[in-house]
Phi, psi and omega in degrees: 000124180280152178236164179069228182268357181285137178286162175301139180087004182297325180296315180293323177298321178295316179298314180299317180295320179295318177295318179299319178297316181296317178296319179297319179298314181295316182296322181287342181257008176292137178294150179222161177093207182280139177278147175279146176278337178231144181300133180286344180271306188249344179088358178293153178292141176262123182302147181301323181298321178292319179296325178285320183289330184226084181303137179089005182296139181238348184240148172288172183299316181299312180292326177295320177300317178296318179295321178296321179295321178293327186261000187292334181294334184296323182277347184275348183277125182271095183284336186267343184288160177288165179300321180298321182290334179279341180275343183281000000 
């Protein structure tokens, strides 16, 4: 139930919008093209199964985990929420 000036269903609309933003961010950053046989960061071999599962992959699993940790803050920011919701 929405309160104040927010219409009914505003909470769900906010959740849906946040999920849509997160999915759009992930989709635009998916690798494309030819996969590298060796990681561009550390030089370790990238397994064939990973190259097949994720076309365009350039990083080994370990380096990808590190890159994901560096970039994780970007998806956590609620750009659509009100200032009050970001302060809580």
